[in-house]
DSSP file (Angstrom, degrees, kcal/mol; ACC not computed):
  #  RESIDUE AA STRUCTURE BP1 BP2  ACC     N-H-->O    O-->H-N    N-H-->O    O-->H-N    TCO  KAPPA ALPHA  PHI   PSI    X-CA   Y-CA   Z-CA
    1    1 A M     >        0   0    0      0, 0.0     4,-2.0     0, 0.0     5,-0.2   0.000 360.0 360.0 360.0 -35.9  264.9  172.0   89.5
    2    2 A T  H  >  +     0   0    0      1,-0.2     4,-2.2     2,-0.2     5,-0.2   0.861 360.0  56.2 -68.0 -31.3  264.6  168.6   91.0
    3    3 A R  H  > S+     0   0    0      2,-0.2     4,-2.1     1,-0.2    -1,-0.2   0.922 107.1  47.8 -66.1 -41.6  263.7  170.1   94.3
    4    4 A R  H  > S+     0   0    0      1,-0.2     4,-2.2     2,-0.2    -2,-0.2   0.908 112.8  47.8 -66.1 -41.8  260.8  172.1   93.0
    5    5 A S  H  X S+     0   0    0     -4,-2.0     4,-1.9     2,-0.2    -1,-0.2   0.879 111.8  50.2 -69.8 -35.4  259.4  169.2   91.1
    6    6 A D  H  X S+     0   0    0     -4,-2.2     4,-2.3     2,-0.2    -1,-0.2   0.891 110.7  50.7 -65.5 -39.1  259.7  166.9   94.2
    7    7 A Y  H  X S+     0   0    0     -4,-2.1     4,-2.2    -5,-0.2    -2,-0.2   0.907 110.1  48.7 -66.0 -41.3  258.0  169.5   96.3
    8    8 A R  H  X S+     0   0    0     -4,-2.2     4,-1.4     2,-0.2    -1,-0.2   0.888 111.3  50.4 -66.2 -38.2  255.1  169.9   93.9
    9    9 A R  H  X S+     0   0    0     -4,-1.9     4,-1.2     1,-0.2    -2,-0.2   0.910 112.9  45.7 -66.9 -42.2  254.6  166.1   93.7
   10   10 A L  H  X S+     0   0    0     -4,-2.3     4,-1.6     1,-0.2    -2,-0.2   0.871 109.3  54.7 -68.3 -37.0  254.6  165.7   97.5
   11   11 A S  H  < S+     0   0    0     -4,-2.2    -1,-0.2     1,-0.2    -2,-0.2   0.819 104.6  54.4 -70.3 -28.4  252.2  168.6   98.0
   12   12 A R  H >< S+     0   0    0     -4,-1.4     3,-0.7     1,-0.2    -1,-0.2   0.862 108.4  49.4 -70.8 -34.8  249.7  167.1   95.6
   13   13 A R  H 3< S+     0   0    0     -4,-1.2    -2,-0.2     1,-0.2    -1,-0.2   0.858 115.9  40.8 -72.6 -35.2  249.6  163.8   97.5
   14   14 A S  T 3< S+     0   0    0     -4,-1.6     2,-0.8     1,-0.1    -1,-0.2  -0.133  78.3 118.3-107.7  37.7  249.1  165.4  101.0
   15   15 A S  S <  S-     0   0    0     -3,-0.7     2,-0.2     2,-0.0    -1,-0.1  -0.622  78.7 -23.0-106.5  74.6  246.6  168.1  100.2
   16   16 A G  S    S-     0   0    0     -2,-0.8     2,-0.3     2,-0.0     0, 0.0  -0.665  84.4 -53.6 124.2-176.7  243.5  167.2  102.3
   17   17 A F        -     0   0    0     -2,-0.2     2,-0.2     1,-0.0    -2,-0.0  -0.726  44.2-126.6-101.5 148.5  241.8  164.3  103.9
   18   18 A S     >  -     0   0    0     -2,-0.3     4,-1.7     1,-0.1     5,-0.1  -0.498  28.0-110.3 -85.7 164.7  240.8  161.1  102.4
   19   19 A M  H  > S+     0   0    0      1,-0.2     4,-2.3     2,-0.2     5,-0.2   0.848 117.5  55.8 -64.0 -34.7  237.2  159.8  102.6
   20   20 A I  H  > S+     0   0    0      2,-0.2     4,-2.5     1,-0.2    -1,-0.2   0.891 105.2  51.6 -67.1 -39.4  238.3  157.0  104.9
   21   21 A E  H  > S+     0   0    0      2,-0.2     4,-2.0     1,-0.2    -1,-0.2   0.899 110.5  48.9 -63.6 -39.9  239.8  159.4  107.4
   22   22 A V  H  X S+     0   0    0     -4,-1.7     4,-2.2     2,-0.2    -2,-0.2   0.921 111.8  48.8 -65.6 -43.7  236.6  161.4  107.4
   23   23 A L  H  X S+     0   0    0     -4,-2.3     4,-2.3     2,-0.2    -2,-0.2   0.900 110.4  50.7 -64.6 -41.1  234.5  158.3  108.0
   24   24 A V  H  X S+     0   0    0     -4,-2.5     4,-2.2     1,-0.2    -1,-0.2   0.913 110.3  50.1 -62.5 -42.0  236.7  157.1  110.8
   25   25 A A  H  X S+     0   0    0     -4,-2.0     4,-2.3     1,-0.2    -2,-0.2   0.900 110.9  49.5 -63.3 -40.3  236.4  160.5  112.5
   26   26 A L  H  X S+     0   0    0     -4,-2.2     4,-2.5     2,-0.2    -2,-0.2   0.876 109.6  51.1 -66.5 -37.6  232.6  160.4  112.1
   27   27 A V  H  X S+     0   0    0     -4,-2.3     4,-2.3     2,-0.2    -2,-0.2   0.919 111.2  47.9 -65.3 -43.4  232.4  156.9  113.6
   28   28 A I  H  X S+     0   0    0     -4,-2.2     4,-2.0     2,-0.2    -2,-0.2   0.916 112.8  48.7 -63.4 -43.1  234.5  158.0  116.6
   29   29 A L  H  X S+     0   0    0     -4,-2.3     4,-2.4     2,-0.2    -2,-0.2   0.905 110.5  51.0 -62.8 -42.7  232.3  161.1  117.1
   30   30 A A  H  X S+     0   0    0     -4,-2.5     4,-2.3     2,-0.2    -2,-0.2   0.905 109.5  49.9 -63.5 -41.9  229.1  159.0  116.8
   31   31 A I  H  X S+     0   0    0     -4,-2.3     4,-2.1     1,-0.2    -1,-0.2   0.902 111.3  49.7 -63.2 -40.6  230.3  156.6  119.5
   32   32 A G  H  X S+     0   0    0     -4,-2.0     4,-2.0     2,-0.2    -2,-0.2   0.905 111.3  48.3 -64.3 -41.9  231.3  159.5  121.8
   33   33 A L  H  X S+     0   0    0     -4,-2.4     4,-2.2     2,-0.2    -2,-0.2   0.871 110.4  51.2 -68.3 -37.1  227.8  161.1  121.3
   34   34 A L  H  X S+     0   0    0     -4,-2.3     4,-2.2     2,-0.2    -1,-0.2   0.900 109.7  50.7 -65.5 -39.5  226.0  157.8  122.0
   35   35 A G  H  X S+     0   0    0     -4,-2.1     4,-2.2     1,-0.2    -2,-0.2   0.898 109.9  50.1 -62.8 -40.1  228.1  157.4  125.2
   36   36 A F  H  X S+     0   0    0     -4,-2.0     4,-2.2     2,-0.2    -2,-0.2   0.898 109.0  51.4 -65.6 -40.6  227.1  160.9  126.3
   37   37 A A  H  X S+     0   0    0     -4,-2.2     4,-2.1     2,-0.2    -2,-0.2   0.906 110.3  49.2 -63.2 -41.2  223.4  160.2  125.6
   38   38 A L  H  X S+     0   0    0     -4,-2.2     4,-2.5     1,-0.2     5,-0.2   0.901 109.0  53.4 -63.1 -40.9  223.6  157.0  127.7
   39   39 A L  H  X S+     0   0    0     -4,-2.2     4,-2.1     1,-0.2    -2,-0.2   0.902 109.0  48.3 -60.6 -42.0  225.3  159.0  130.5
   40   40 A Q  H  X S+     0   0    0     -4,-2.2     4,-2.2     2,-0.2    -1,-0.2   0.892 110.7  51.3 -66.3 -39.6  222.5  161.6  130.5
   41   41 A T  H  X S+     0   0    0     -4,-2.1     4,-2.0     2,-0.2    -2,-0.2   0.925 112.1  45.7 -63.5 -45.2  219.9  158.8  130.6
   42   42 A M  H  X S+     0   0    0     -4,-2.5     4,-2.6     1,-0.2     5,-0.2   0.876 110.0  55.4 -66.5 -36.7  221.5  157.1  133.6
   43   43 A N  H  X S+     0   0    0     -4,-2.1     4,-2.1    -5,-0.2    -1,-0.2   0.908 107.7  48.9 -61.8 -42.9  222.0  160.5  135.3
   44   44 A L  H  X S+     0   0    0     -4,-2.2     4,-2.1     2,-0.2    -1,-0.2   0.910 111.5  50.2 -62.5 -42.4  218.2  161.1  135.0
   45   45 A R  H  X S+     0   0    0     -4,-2.0     4,-2.0     1,-0.2    -2,-0.2   0.937 113.4  43.7 -62.0 -48.4  217.4  157.7  136.4
   46   46 A F  H  X S+     0   0    0     -4,-2.6     4,-2.2     1,-0.2    -1,-0.2   0.824 111.0  54.9 -71.6 -30.5  219.7  158.1  139.4
   47   47 A T  H  X S+     0   0    0     -4,-2.1     4,-2.0    -5,-0.2    -1,-0.2   0.916 109.4  47.3 -66.9 -42.4  218.6  161.6  140.1
   48   48 A Q  H  X S+     0   0    0     -4,-2.1     4,-2.1     2,-0.2    -2,-0.2   0.902 112.1  50.3 -64.4 -40.7  214.9  160.5  140.2
   49   49 A S  H  X S+     0   0    0     -4,-2.0     4,-2.1     1,-0.2    -2,-0.2   0.907 110.4  49.4 -64.3 -41.5  215.8  157.6  142.5
   50   50 A A  H  X S+     0   0    0     -4,-2.2     4,-2.3     2,-0.2    -1,-0.2   0.868 108.2  54.6 -65.2 -36.3  217.7  159.9  144.8
   51   51 A N  H  X S+     0   0    0     -4,-2.0     4,-2.5     2,-0.2    -2,-0.2   0.922 107.4  49.6 -63.0 -44.0  214.8  162.3  144.9
   52   52 A Y  H  X S+     0   0    0     -4,-2.1     4,-2.5     1,-0.2    -2,-0.2   0.909 110.6  50.4 -61.1 -41.9  212.5  159.4  146.0
   53   53 A R  H  X S+     0   0    0     -4,-2.1     4,-2.3     2,-0.2    -1,-0.2   0.908 110.3  49.8 -63.4 -41.1  215.0  158.5  148.8
   54   54 A T  H  X S+     0   0    0     -4,-2.3     4,-2.4     2,-0.2    -2,-0.2   0.920 111.4  48.5 -63.3 -43.5  215.1  162.1  150.0
   55   55 A Q  H  X S+     0   0    0     -4,-2.5     4,-2.5     1,-0.2    -2,-0.2   0.905 110.8  50.6 -64.0 -41.0  211.3  162.3  150.1
   56   56 A A  H  X S+     0   0    0     -4,-2.5     4,-2.3     2,-0.2    -1,-0.2   0.899 110.1  50.9 -63.4 -39.8  211.0  159.0  152.0
   57   57 A T  H  X S+     0   0    0     -4,-2.3     4,-2.3     2,-0.2    -2,-0.2   0.937 111.3  47.3 -62.0 -47.2  213.6  160.3  154.5
   58   58 A N  H  X S+     0   0    0     -4,-2.4     4,-2.1     1,-0.2    -2,-0.2   0.896 112.3  49.7 -62.8 -40.3  211.7  163.5  155.0
   59   59 A L  H  X S+     0   0    0     -4,-2.5     4,-2.1     2,-0.2    -1,-0.2   0.895 110.3  49.8 -67.1 -39.6  208.4  161.6  155.4
   60   60 A A  H  X S+     0   0    0     -4,-2.3     4,-2.2     1,-0.2    -2,-0.2   0.919 112.4  47.1 -65.0 -43.0  209.8  159.2  158.0
   61   61 A Y  H  X S+     0   0    0     -4,-2.3     4,-2.3     2,-0.2    -1,-0.2   0.854 108.6  56.6 -67.0 -33.5  211.3  162.1  160.0
   62   62 A D  H  X S+     0   0    0     -4,-2.1     4,-1.9    -5,-0.2    -2,-0.2   0.933 108.5  46.2 -61.4 -46.1  207.9  163.9  159.7
   63   63 A L  H  X S+     0   0    0     -4,-2.1     4,-2.3     1,-0.2    -2,-0.2   0.910 111.7  51.2 -64.2 -41.6  206.1  160.9  161.3
   64   64 A L  H  X S+     0   0    0     -4,-2.2     4,-2.4     1,-0.2    -1,-0.2   0.887 108.0  52.6 -63.8 -37.1  208.7  160.6  164.0
   65   65 A D  H  X S+     0   0    0     -4,-2.3     4,-2.0     2,-0.2    -1,-0.2   0.890 108.6  50.4 -64.6 -38.0  208.3  164.3  164.8
   66   66 A Q  H  X S+     0   0    0     -4,-1.9     4,-1.4     2,-0.2    -2,-0.2   0.908 111.0  49.4 -63.8 -40.9  204.6  163.8  165.2
   67   67 A M  H  < S+     0   0    0     -4,-2.3     6,-0.2     1,-0.2    -2,-0.2   0.879 109.8  50.7 -67.2 -37.2  205.2  160.9  167.5
   68   68 A R  H >< S+     0   0    0     -4,-2.4     3,-1.1     1,-0.2    -1,-0.2   0.879 107.6  53.4 -66.3 -36.8  207.6  162.9  169.6
   69   69 A A  H 3< S+     0   0    0     -4,-2.0    -1,-0.2     1,-0.3    -2,-0.2   0.826 119.1  35.5 -66.5 -30.4  205.0  165.7  169.9
   70   70 A N  T >< S+     0   0    0     -4,-1.4     3,-1.9     1,-0.2    -1,-0.3  -0.363  77.9 154.0-114.2  49.3  202.5  163.1  171.1
   71   71 A R  G X   +     0   0    0     -3,-1.1     3,-0.9     1,-0.3     4,-0.2   0.804  69.7  51.0 -52.7 -38.4  205.0  161.0  173.1
   72   72 A F  G 3  S+     0   0    0      1,-0.2    -1,-0.3    -3,-0.2     3,-0.1   0.652 118.9  37.7 -79.0 -13.2  202.5  159.7  175.6
   73   73 A Q  G X  S+     0   0    0     -3,-1.9     3,-1.6    -6,-0.2     4,-0.3   0.094  80.6 114.9-117.5  20.1  200.1  158.6  172.8
   74   74 A A  G X   +     0   0    0     -3,-0.9     3,-1.6     1,-0.3     4,-0.5   0.741  61.9  73.0 -65.5 -23.2  202.8  157.4  170.4
   75   75 A V  G >  S+     0   0    0      1,-0.3     3,-0.8    -4,-0.2    -1,-0.3   0.765  84.9  68.4 -63.4 -23.3  201.7  153.8  170.6
   76   76 A W  G <  S+     0   0    0     -3,-1.6    -1,-0.3     1,-0.2    -2,-0.2   0.748  92.9  59.1 -66.3 -23.1  198.7  154.8  168.5
   77   77 A Y  G <  S+     0   0    0     -3,-1.6     6,-3.0    -4,-0.3     7,-0.3   0.718  94.0  81.9 -78.8 -21.2  200.9  155.4  165.5
   78   78 A G  S <  S+     0   0    0     -3,-0.8    50,-0.2    -4,-0.5     3,-0.2  -0.401  77.6  17.3 -86.6 160.2  202.2  151.8  165.4
   79   79 A G  S > >S-     0   0    0     48,-2.9     5,-1.3     1,-0.2     3,-1.0  -0.089 104.1 -49.4  80.2-175.7  200.7  148.7  163.9
   80   80 A A  T 3 5S+     0   0    0      1,-0.3    -1,-0.2     3,-0.1    48,-0.0   0.790 135.4  52.0 -69.3 -29.0  198.0  148.1  161.4
   81   81 A S  T 3 5S+     0   0    0     -3,-0.2    -1,-0.3     2,-0.0    -2,-0.2   0.538 112.2  53.2 -85.1  -5.0  195.5  150.4  163.1
   82   82 A G  T < 5S-     0   0    0     -3,-1.0    -4,-0.2    -4,-0.2    -5,-0.2   0.368 123.2 -41.5 -98.2-128.9  198.1  153.2  163.1
   83   83 A A  T   5S+     0   0    0     -6,-3.0    -5,-0.1    44,-0.1    -3,-0.1   0.537  98.8 110.4 -85.4  -7.5  200.2  154.7  160.3
   84   84 A S      < +     0   0    0     -5,-1.3     2,-0.3    -7,-0.3    42,-0.2  -0.411  39.6 161.0 -70.4 143.3  201.0  151.4  158.6
   85   85 A F  B     -A  125   0A   0     40,-2.6    40,-2.4    -2,-0.1     2,-0.2  -0.981  31.3-124.0-157.4 155.9  199.4  150.7  155.3
   86   86 A D    >   -     0   0    0     -2,-0.3     3,-1.8    38,-0.2     4,-0.4  -0.529  48.5 -73.4 -96.8 166.7  199.9  148.4  152.3
   87   87 A A  T 3  S+     0   0    0      1,-0.3    35,-0.2    35,-0.2    37,-0.1  -0.358 118.6  16.1 -61.5 133.6  200.3  149.4  148.6
   88   88 A G  T 3  S+     0   0    0     33,-1.1    -1,-0.3    35,-0.5    34,-0.1   0.322  96.1 102.4  87.4  -7.7  197.1  150.6  147.1
   89   89 A E    <   +     0   0    0     -3,-1.8     2,-0.5    32,-0.1    -2,-0.1   0.794  69.5  66.9 -77.8 -27.7  195.3  151.2  150.4
   90   90 A V        -     0   0    0     -4,-0.4     2,-0.8    33,-0.2    -2,-0.2  -0.834  69.4-152.1-103.0 126.6  195.6  154.9  150.4
   91   91 A D    >   -     0   0    0     -2,-0.5     3,-1.0     1,-0.1    26,-0.1  -0.858   4.8-164.5 -95.8 111.0  193.8  157.0  147.8
   92   92 A D  G >  S+     0   0    0     -2,-0.8     3,-0.9     1,-0.2    -1,-0.1   0.542  78.3  75.4 -77.2  -4.5  195.9  160.2  147.4
   93   93 A I  G 3  S+     0   0    0      1,-0.2    -1,-0.2    -3,-0.0    20,-0.0   0.836  91.7  54.9 -72.6 -31.2  193.1  162.1  145.6
   94   94 A E  G <  S+     0   0    0     -3,-1.0    -1,-0.2     2,-0.0    -2,-0.1   0.171  79.1 136.5 -89.3  18.7  191.3  162.6  148.9
   95   95 A C    <   +     0   0    0     -3,-0.9     2,-0.3    18,-0.1    15,-0.1  -0.423  22.5 163.3 -69.0 137.1  194.2  164.2  150.6
   96   96 A S        -     0   0    0     -2,-0.1    17,-0.1    13,-0.0    -2,-0.0  -0.984  37.6-123.2-148.8 154.3  193.5  167.3  152.7
   97   97 A R        -     0   0    0     -2,-0.3    10,-0.1    13,-0.0     2,-0.1  -0.879  30.0-136.9-101.4 111.7  195.4  169.2  155.3
   98   98 A P        -     0   0    0      0, 0.0     2,-0.3     0, 0.0     4,-0.1  -0.368  20.3-160.6 -68.1 146.0  193.3  169.4  158.5
   99   99 A I        +     0   0    0      2,-0.1     2,-0.2    -2,-0.1     0, 0.0  -0.839  51.2  17.5-123.8 163.2  193.3  172.8  160.3
  100  100 A G  S    S+     0   0    0     -2,-0.3     2,-0.7     2,-0.1     0, 0.0  -0.574 121.5  10.8  80.2-141.6  192.5  173.8  163.8
  101  101 A G  S    S-     0   0    0     -2,-0.2     2,-0.5     1,-0.0    -2,-0.1  -0.632  79.1-163.5 -74.1 113.7  192.4  171.0  166.4
  102  102 A V        -     0   0    0     -2,-0.7     2,-0.1    -4,-0.1    -2,-0.1  -0.866   5.5-145.8-107.1 129.1  193.9  168.0  164.7
  103  103 A T     >  -     0   0    0     -2,-0.5     4,-2.0     1,-0.1     5,-0.1  -0.381  27.8-110.1 -84.1 168.0  193.5  164.5  166.1
  104  104 A I  H  > S+     0   0    0      1,-0.2     4,-2.6     2,-0.2     5,-0.2   0.894 119.7  55.1 -63.7 -39.8  196.1  161.8  165.8
  105  105 A A  H  > S+     0   0    0      1,-0.2     4,-2.4     2,-0.2    -1,-0.2   0.892 107.9  48.5 -61.6 -40.2  193.9  159.9  163.3
  106  106 A E  H  > S+     0   0    0      2,-0.2     4,-2.4     1,-0.2    -1,-0.2   0.886 111.3  50.3 -67.4 -38.2  193.7  163.0  161.1
  107  107 A S  H  X S+     0   0    0     -4,-2.0     4,-2.4     2,-0.2    -2,-0.2   0.906 111.3  48.6 -64.2 -41.8  197.5  163.4  161.3
  108  108 A I  H  X S+     0   0    0     -4,-2.6     4,-2.7     2,-0.2     5,-0.2   0.922 111.3  49.4 -64.7 -44.0  198.0  159.8  160.4
  109  109 A T  H  X S+     0   0    0     -4,-2.4     4,-2.2     1,-0.2    -2,-0.2   0.912 111.6  49.2 -61.9 -43.3  195.6  160.0  157.4
  110  110 A R  H  X S+     0   0    0     -4,-2.4     4,-2.1     2,-0.2    -1,-0.2   0.921 112.3  48.3 -61.2 -44.2  197.4  163.1  156.2
  111  111 A W  H  X S+     0   0    0     -4,-2.4     4,-2.2     2,-0.2    -2,-0.2   0.916 111.2  49.4 -65.3 -43.9  200.8  161.4  156.5
  112  112 A Q  H  X S+     0   0    0     -4,-2.7     4,-2.3     1,-0.2    -1,-0.2   0.903 111.0  50.9 -60.3 -40.7  199.7  158.3  154.7
  113  113 A C  H  X S+     0   0    0     -4,-2.2     4,-2.5    -5,-0.2    -1,-0.2   0.887 108.4  51.5 -65.7 -39.3  198.2  160.5  151.9
  114  114 A Q  H  X S+     0   0    0     -4,-2.1     4,-2.6     2,-0.2     5,-0.3   0.898 109.3  50.8 -64.5 -39.8  201.5  162.4  151.6
  115  115 A V  H  X S+     0   0    0     -4,-2.2     4,-2.6     2,-0.2     5,-0.3   0.939 113.3  44.7 -62.3 -46.5  203.4  159.1  151.3
  116  116 A A  H  X S+     0   0    0     -4,-2.3     4,-1.2     1,-0.2    -2,-0.2   0.887 116.2  46.4 -66.0 -39.3  201.1  157.8  148.6
  117  117 A R  H  < S+     0   0    0     -4,-2.5    -2,-0.2    -5,-0.2    -1,-0.2   0.899 118.5  40.6 -70.3 -40.4  201.1  161.1  146.7
  118  118 A T  H  < S+     0   0    0     -4,-2.6    -2,-0.2    -5,-0.2    -3,-0.2   0.918 126.6  29.7 -76.2 -44.3  204.9  161.6  146.9
  119  119 A L  H  < S-     0   0    0     -4,-2.6    22,-0.3    -5,-0.3     3,-0.2   0.458 112.6-109.5-101.6  -2.0  206.1  158.0  146.2
  120  120 A G    ><  -     0   0    0     -4,-1.2     3,-1.7    -5,-0.3    -1,-0.3  -0.205  41.1 -61.7 100.0 170.2  203.3  156.8  144.1
  121  121 A P  T 3  S+     0   0    0      0, 0.0   -33,-1.1     0, 0.0   -31,-0.2   0.657 126.3  63.9 -69.8 -15.4  200.4  154.3  144.4
  122  122 A S  T 3  S+     0   0    0     -3,-0.2   -35,-0.2   -35,-0.2    -2,-0.1   0.424  80.0 115.5 -86.5   3.0  202.8  151.4  145.0
  123  123 A A    <   +     0   0    0     -3,-1.7   -35,-0.5    -7,-0.2     2,-0.3  -0.406  39.2 173.5 -73.8 147.9  204.1  153.0  148.2
  124  124 A S  E     - B   0 139A   0     15,-2.6    15,-2.8   -37,-0.1     2,-0.3  -0.959  13.9-154.3-146.4 163.3  203.5  151.3  151.6
  125  125 A A  E     -AB  85 138A   0    -40,-2.4   -40,-2.6    -2,-0.3     2,-0.4  -1.000   5.8-164.7-143.9 143.0  204.6  151.9  155.2
  126  126 A Q  E     - B   0 137A   0     11,-2.5    11,-2.7    -2,-0.3     2,-0.5  -0.987  11.3-173.6-127.3 119.8  205.1  149.8  158.2
  127  127 A V  E     - B   0 136A   0     -2,-0.4   -48,-2.9   -48,-0.2     2,-0.4  -0.962   2.9-174.3-117.4 124.9  205.4  151.5  161.6
  128  128 A T  E     - B   0 135A   0      7,-2.4     7,-2.1    -2,-0.5     2,-0.4  -0.949   7.6-169.3-121.3 141.6  206.2  149.6  164.7
  129  129 A Y  E     + B   0 134A   0     -2,-0.4     2,-0.4     5,-0.2     5,-0.2  -0.993  11.3 168.5-129.8 122.5  206.3  150.8  168.3
  130  130 A N  E >  S- B   0 133A   0      3,-2.5     3,-1.8    -2,-0.4    -2,-0.0  -0.842  72.3 -39.0-140.9 100.3  207.8  148.6  171.0
  131  131 A D  T 3  S-     0   0    0     -2,-0.4     3,-0.1     1,-0.3    -2,-0.0   0.886 124.9 -39.6  50.1  47.9  208.5  150.2  174.5
  132  132 A G  T 3  S+     0   0    0      1,-0.3    28,-3.2    28,-0.1     2,-0.6   0.230 113.1 116.9  91.0 -14.1  209.7  153.5  173.0
  133  133 A A  E <   -BC 130 159A   0     -3,-1.8    -3,-2.5    26,-0.2     2,-0.4  -0.788  46.1-168.9 -88.9 124.7  211.6  151.9  170.1
  134  134 A V  E     -BC 129 158A   0     24,-3.1    24,-2.5    -2,-0.6     2,-0.4  -0.936  11.6-173.0-119.5 135.2  210.1  153.0  166.8
  135  135 A A  E     -BC 128 157A   0     -7,-2.1    -7,-2.4    -2,-0.4     2,-0.6  -0.995   3.3-168.3-126.4 126.9  210.8  151.7  163.3
  136  136 A V  E     -BC 127 156A   0     20,-3.0    20,-2.4    -2,-0.4     2,-0.5  -0.962   4.7-174.3-115.4 116.4  209.4  153.3  160.2
  137  137 A N  E     -BC 126 155A   0    -11,-2.7   -11,-2.5    -2,-0.6     2,-0.5  -0.954   0.9-174.4-111.9 119.3  209.8  151.3  157.0
  138  138 A I  E     -BC 125 154A   0     16,-2.8    16,-3.0    -2,-0.5     2,-0.4  -0.966   5.3-174.6-115.1 125.6  208.7  153.1  153.8
  139  139 A S  E     +BC 124 153A   0    -15,-2.8   -15,-2.6    -2,-0.5     2,-0.3  -0.914   7.2 167.8-120.2 146.1  208.7  151.1  150.6
  140  140 A W  E     - C   0 152A   0     12,-2.3    12,-3.0    -2,-0.4     2,-0.7  -0.985  38.8-106.2-151.3 157.4  208.0  152.2  147.0
  141  141 A G        -     0   0    0     -2,-0.3     2,-0.5   -22,-0.3    10,-0.2  -0.782  25.6-175.7 -90.1 114.3  208.3  150.8  143.5
  142  142 A D        +     0   0    0     -2,-0.7     3,-0.3     8,-0.5     4,-0.3  -0.436  41.3 127.2-103.1  56.2  211.2  152.5  141.7
  143  143 A N        +     0   0    0     -2,-0.5    -1,-0.1     1,-0.2     6,-0.1  -0.192  16.3 121.0-112.4  40.4  210.5  150.7  138.5
  144  144 A R  S    S+     0   0    0      1,-0.1    -1,-0.2   -99,-0.1     3,-0.1   0.763  92.6  26.9 -69.6 -23.1  210.2  153.5  136.0
  145  145 A W  S    S+     0   0    0     -3,-0.3     2,-0.5     1,-0.3    -1,-0.1   0.768 126.3  40.3-108.7 -36.4  213.1  151.9  134.0
  146  146 A E    >   -     0   0    0     -4,-0.3     3,-1.3     1,-0.1    -1,-0.3  -0.967  61.2-159.5-121.1 119.7  212.9  148.2  134.9
  147  147 A Q  T 3  S+     0   0    0     -2,-0.5    -1,-0.1     1,-0.3    -4,-0.1   0.776  93.8  49.3 -69.3 -25.7  209.5  146.6  135.1
  148  148 A D  T 3  S+     0   0    0      2,-0.0    -1,-0.3     0, 0.0     2,-0.1   0.250  81.6 131.3 -96.4  12.9  210.8  143.7  137.2
  149  149 A A    <   -     0   0    0     -3,-1.3    -6,-0.1     1,-0.1     2,-0.1  -0.389  57.3-122.1 -70.6 141.8  212.6  145.8  139.7
  150  150 A A        -     0   0    0      1,-0.1    -8,-0.5    -2,-0.1    -1,-0.1  -0.368  37.6 -89.4 -75.9 161.5  212.0  145.1  143.4
  151  151 A S        -     0   0    0    -10,-0.2     2,-0.4    -2,-0.1   -10,-0.2  -0.380  36.8-125.0 -72.7 152.0  210.7  147.8  145.6
  152  152 A T  E     -C  140   0A   0    -12,-3.0   -12,-2.3    -3,-0.1     2,-0.4  -0.792  24.9-158.9 -96.7 139.1  213.0  150.1  147.4
  153  153 A T  E     -C  139   0A   0     -2,-0.4     2,-0.5   -14,-0.2   -14,-0.2  -0.968  10.6-164.1-125.3 135.2  212.7  150.4  151.2
  154  154 A F  E     -C  138   0A   0    -16,-3.0   -16,-2.8    -2,-0.4     2,-0.4  -0.976  13.1-166.4-113.8 129.1  213.9  153.1  153.6
  155  155 A T  E     -C  137   0A   0     -2,-0.5     2,-0.4   -18,-0.2   -18,-0.2  -0.956   8.3-177.6-120.6 131.8  214.1  152.2  157.3
  156  156 A L  E     -C  136   0A   0    -20,-2.4   -20,-3.0    -2,-0.4     2,-0.4  -0.992   5.6-176.1-128.5 123.8  214.4  154.7  160.1
  157  157 A T  E     +C  135   0A   0     -2,-0.4     2,-0.3   -22,-0.2   -22,-0.2  -0.943  13.1 149.5-121.5 143.7  214.7  153.5  163.7
  158  158 A T  E     -C  134   0A   0    -24,-2.5   -24,-3.1    -2,-0.4     2,-0.5  -0.949  40.1-115.4-157.1 173.0  214.9  155.6  166.8
  159  159 A R  E      C  133   0A   0     -2,-0.3   -26,-0.2   -26,-0.2   -27,-0.1  -0.987 360.0 360.0-121.4 127.0  214.0  155.6  170.5
  160  160 A L              0   0    0    -28,-3.2   -27,-0.1    -2,-0.5    -1,-0.1   0.457 360.0 360.0 -82.6 360.0  211.4  158.1  171.8
């Protein structure tokens, strides 16, 4: 008889969860979900930044391919009168793709417009040509998250 009564007494004490156990479990779950939300936010930020870097890489290689196609006139692409421009100088609304016989100036204008449209109005480019050595620096403001962030620069150097 004592065994049955002891068993009934023990089973009444351990039959379910206390309110404190439930609250502790909810706090742990909430912390985990907040961490997951922060992880997703950072993932979005870094994915967008990587996309901008990929676009800058493609644009720099595009300009170098144009310069290789016009190797004997490649000096026209360098300097302030060439493909270089500062932030805000290029209006991406007026972009058009020339067809037919395309001049170097039209190719440069198209490329500048693509840079401004792809990387935003804060984008700029500096192209230097020195005896066959070419450096393309593309800068853009990657400050969607931090207002005081410095601009990001991609540099590609090669010899034609």
